[in-house]
N, C-alpha and C positions, 0 to 999 in steps of 0.2 A: 308447101305448096300451099298451106294459109299463112305460116311464117311470110314469106314473100309477098303474099299479097296483103296481108298487113301493114309489111314494111312499106309497099308500094303506096298502099293509103296513107298513112301515115306521113310519108313524103312528097305527097299532093296536095296534104291538108298544111304541115308547113307551108311548100311553096307558097298557097291559096294566102296565108297567113306574112307571111313576110311580105306578098305585095301590101295587104290592109297596111302592115307595119306604115310603111313610109307615106302612106297616106295621110292627108293632113285633118287626122283624128286624133282625140286620144285614146292613150289606153282604156281605161274606163269604156269610151263611144265605140271602140273596137273588139272588144270583150262584151258589151253591153249584145252590142250586133251579132255576133256569133254565135250567144246564146240564146237570143230570140231566135233563129236560123235553125238553131237544133232542137229549140222547142218545138216549133213550128214543122221541122223534117220530121219529129220524131211519132207525131199524132196523122190519124190515118186519114189524111185528109185526100187520097185520091186525085191526085194531082192537084189539087187548085190551091195546096200549099204555093205553088209556083206564082200564083197568080197574087194569093196573100204578098210573096215576099216582093212584085212588082208595085202593086200598091204601097207599103210602106217603103220601099225604096224612096219612092215618087213622093213620098208625104214627109218623110222626117230627111233633111239634109245630115240629122247629126249620125245615123245608120252610116256603116262602114257599109258598102253596097257588095266588096270584095269578100269582106269577113262574113256579111249575110249569106251568100249564093258557097262560100268553102265550104257551110255547115251541111252540105247536101254530101258532100265526100265521106260525113261520118256514119248519116244512117241511108246508104244508098240502098240502092231494091233490093239486093240479095240481105244484105245485114236486118232488113226492117221487119221481112216473116220473120225473126228471131226474135224481134221487137215486139211482135205482135202475138205470136205466141206465148211471150212471157207475161203480156199486157193480158190476155186470156185465163191467163193461168193467173194472175194476181187479181184481177176482176173476181175470178171464182172463190179465191181465201176470200177477199173481203167480205161478199155479197151471198155464197154460199153456192153450191154447184145449180147448173141451170134444170131445172124439173123435169124429167122427161130424156135430157140428150145423152144421147149414148152413143157409141162408133157404126151400130146395126140400124139406127133411123132417126135421120135429123127431117122437122117439118117446119114447114113456114113461119109457121105461127109459134115456136122457138125464137125468131130472129131478133125482135124485141129486146129479147132476155139476153141473149150472145152480144149483140149491140154494146149492151149497155155494161157489158161484163168487159167488153173490149175495151170501151172508152175509159171505164171507171181507172184502172188497168193502166191504159195509155197515158191519160192523163199526169195521174204520177210519177210513170218513168219518165215522163218527158220532162216534168220541172226537176227528177232526179240528172236527168243527164244536162240539162238548161245549165243547173247549179254548177256539175263539173264542169262543163264547158266554159262559163264564166269563169272560173278561177284558172284553169288552165289556160287560156287565152292569155287573160290580163297578167298571169306571171311569163308568159311567152313572150306576149308585150314588154314587157318592162326589160326581163332581161335582151332579149333582143338590141332592145333603144338604149340599154346600159350597153350591152358590148361592141353597137355603132359610135357609141360616144365616145369609148376610152380606144375604138381604133382611129377615129375621128382626129383627137386629141395630141395621139403617138404620130400618126401621118404626118 
């Protein structure tokens, strides 16, 4: 079931990126658009990431809208919970545990400490995911366009 879900998500991403490949954007623009989308999607924006997508797509013509929105497929809601857990763990490793936090009881006074750890880990993961997303998208785009060029030349 997990393999099927991963394969299905991979196919959806590939389909969206292929659509972005035929747009009038350079491989760097498409890869950067995808990377920006991955970065924003990785952050705990509570739905405001979509608004940021719309604003960015409106303000910057060089952004590939298809690649930007394709990034949502990578960090869909079920995956984000794992990202959040990892982010909090990473934030705890960097900043230390939240004083008084236990499974028995959590008070509202700990909220700020918890959020700082979540955001610290999350920003680090978002940067890593964005960098990986850029490299993978850039390679995929160049390979796709190279193959299209060969196919067209032969045909």
